[in-house]
C-alpha positions as CSV (number, residue, x, y, z in Angstrom):
1,M,-46.9,-22.2,23.1
2,S,-46.1,-18.8,21.9
3,A,-43.5,-17.0,19.8
4,N,-40.8,-15.4,21.9
5,P,-38.7,-12.7,20.3
6,T,-36.3,-12.7,23.2
7,M,-35.1,-16.2,22.5
8,E,-31.3,-16.1,22.1
9,I,-29.3,-18.3,19.7
10,R,-25.6,-18.5,20.7
11,P,-22.7,-20.8,20.4
12,A,-22.7,-23.7,22.9
13,R,-20.4,-23.4,25.9
14,T,-19.1,-26.1,28.2
15,D,-21.3,-24.6,31.0
16,D,-24.3,-25.7,28.9
17,V,-23.4,-29.3,29.3
18,P,-25.6,-30.1,32.4
19,D,-28.7,-28.6,31.0
20,L,-28.2,-29.9,27.4
21,T,-27.5,-33.4,28.8
22,A,-30.7,-33.3,30.7
23,L,-32.6,-32.0,27.7
24,L,-31.3,-34.8,25.5
25,N,-31.8,-37.5,28.1
26,Q,-35.5,-36.4,28.4
27,I,-35.8,-37.0,24.6
28,I,-34.1,-40.3,24.8
29,E,-36.3,-41.5,27.7
30,R,-39.4,-40.6,25.8
31,G,-38.2,-42.6,22.9
32,G,-39.0,-42.7,19.2
33,T,-37.3,-39.6,17.9
34,T,-33.6,-40.1,18.2
35,A,-31.2,-42.9,17.3
36,Y,-29.8,-42.5,20.9
37,Q,-31.4,-45.1,23.1
38,Q,-29.2,-44.9,26.2
39,T,-29.1,-41.8,28.3
40,L,-25.7,-40.0,28.5
41,T,-23.7,-38.8,31.4
42,E,-22.5,-35.2,31.3
43,A,-19.0,-36.5,30.5
44,D,-20.4,-38.6,27.6
45,F,-22.3,-35.6,26.3
46,A,-19.3,-33.4,26.4
47,A,-17.1,-35.9,24.7
48,K,-19.7,-36.5,21.9
49,F,-20.8,-33.0,21.2
50,F,-17.7,-30.9,22.0
51,D,-15.2,-33.2,20.1
52,E,-13.1,-30.6,18.3
53,A,-11.8,-33.2,15.8
54,D,-15.1,-33.1,13.9
55,L,-17.1,-30.1,15.3
56,L,-18.1,-27.6,12.8
57,G,-20.8,-25.7,14.7
58,F,-22.9,-26.0,17.9
59,H,-25.7,-23.6,18.7
60,V,-28.0,-23.3,21.7
61,A,-31.4,-21.7,21.9
62,C,-32.2,-20.2,25.3
63,L,-34.4,-17.8,27.1
64,P,-33.2,-14.6,28.9
65,D,-33.4,-16.5,32.2
66,G,-30.9,-19.0,30.8
67,R,-33.3,-21.9,30.3
68,R,-32.1,-24.0,27.3
69,L,-34.8,-24.7,24.8
70,G,-32.8,-26.8,22.3
71,F,-29.5,-27.2,20.5
72,Q,-28.2,-28.0,17.0
73,H,-24.9,-29.6,16.3
74,L,-23.0,-29.6,13.0
75,Q,-20.1,-32.0,12.5
76,A,-17.9,-33.5,9.8
77,L,-18.4,-37.2,9.2
78,S,-16.0,-39.5,7.4
79,K,-18.8,-41.1,5.5
80,L,-19.7,-37.7,3.9
81,P,-17.8,-35.6,1.4
82,D,-15.3,-33.2,3.0
83,D,-17.5,-30.2,2.1
84,W,-20.6,-31.5,3.8
85,G,-21.7,-31.2,7.4
86,D,-24.0,-33.6,9.4
87,I,-26.7,-32.0,11.5
88,A,-28.5,-33.1,14.6
89,T,-31.3,-31.1,16.3
90,F,-32.8,-31.5,19.7
91,A,-35.5,-29.4,21.2
92,L,-37.1,-29.3,24.7
93,I,-40.2,-31.5,24.9
94,D,-43.2,-29.2,25.4
95,S,-41.2,-26.1,24.8
96,P,-42.9,-22.9,26.0
97,V,-42.0,-21.1,22.7
98,R,-42.3,-21.8,19.0
99,G,-39.6,-21.5,16.4
100,V,-36.7,-23.0,18.3
101,G,-35.7,-25.3,15.4
102,T,-36.1,-22.6,12.8
103,A,-34.0,-20.1,14.7
104,L,-31.3,-22.8,15.4
105,F,-31.2,-23.7,11.7
106,E,-30.7,-20.1,10.6
107,A,-27.6,-20.0,12.8
108,T,-26.3,-23.4,11.6
109,R,-26.9,-22.6,8.0
110,A,-25.0,-19.3,8.4
111,K,-22.1,-21.2,10.0
112,A,-22.1,-23.8,7.2
113,Q,-22.0,-21.0,4.6
114,E,-19.1,-19.4,6.5
115,L,-17.2,-22.7,6.4
116,K,-18.0,-22.9,2.6
117,L,-19.8,-26.2,2.9
118,V,-21.9,-27.2,-0.1
119,A,-24.5,-29.3,1.7
120,I,-25.8,-30.4,5.1
121,N,-26.9,-33.9,5.7
122,A,-29.6,-35.0,8.2
123,T,-30.2,-38.7,8.8
124,I,-33.5,-39.4,10.6
125,R,-35.2,-42.5,11.8
126,A,-38.1,-43.3,9.5
127,D,-40.4,-43.5,12.5
128,N,-39.5,-40.0,13.7
129,V,-42.4,-38.2,11.9
130,P,-41.8,-34.9,13.7
131,G,-38.1,-34.9,12.8
132,L,-38.8,-35.8,9.1
133,A,-41.3,-33.0,9.0
134,Y,-38.9,-30.5,10.6
135,Y,-36.1,-31.1,8.2
136,S,-38.5,-31.0,5.2
137,K,-39.9,-27.7,6.5
138,M,-36.3,-26.4,6.6
139,G,-35.8,-27.3,2.9
140,F,-34.0,-30.6,3.2
141,V,-34.8,-33.2,0.5
142,D,-34.6,-37.0,0.7
143,Y,-31.6,-38.5,-1.1
144,A,-31.0,-42.0,0.4
145,V,-32.5,-44.6,2.7
146,A,-30.6,-47.1,4.8
147,E,-33.1,-50.0,5.3
148,A,-33.5,-52.0,8.5
149,V,-30.8,-50.4,10.7
150,P,-30.9,-52.0,14.1
151,L,-31.5,-50.0,17.2
152,S,-29.5,-51.1,20.3
153,D,-32.5,-53.3,21.3
154,G,-32.5,-55.0,17.9
155,T,-35.5,-53.2,16.5
156,L,-35.0,-52.6,12.8
157,V,-35.8,-49.1,11.6
158,D,-35.0,-47.4,8.3
159,R,-32.9,-44.3,8.3
160,I,-33.8,-41.5,5.8
161,S,-31.0,-39.2,4.7
162,K,-32.0,-35.7,3.6
163,K,-29.7,-33.0,2.2
164,F,-29.8,-29.2,2.2
165,L,-27.9,-27.7,-0.6
166,L,-26.2,-24.4,0.3
167,K,-25.9,-21.8,-2.3
């Protein structure tokens, strides 16, 4: 894995749907790092991630050849204050470059500041060690734990909520 200065971060487009759906489904199939347990169709993905009712920001990391390396989604959630966004991050398993998550977060943080949000929430499965480490590295701090949240198969897993305060 190497750093790649030619990686592009740009807003997501509907023509990204096939590749981003495949990327997310690969993560779901591997298991253990996302609350999603069932793979999504392209239509399901588009409905979930491009829903304009709650969409605040949606960025994609890609190489010059168009290969998608990851994406980050920022949305409004009714369970959060109106001036908060909720973030989700997904990166290609065994990415050929480093820094995808960091680059995506720079774009998402800028978008959140543009929208005058005061905080970003990330809720991560307690067993998702890489996800917890990523958000901590980005500067998120723990503020709540939802204990024993069932997965679709009935497995109980805590969810840790972290916040990033925007200044």
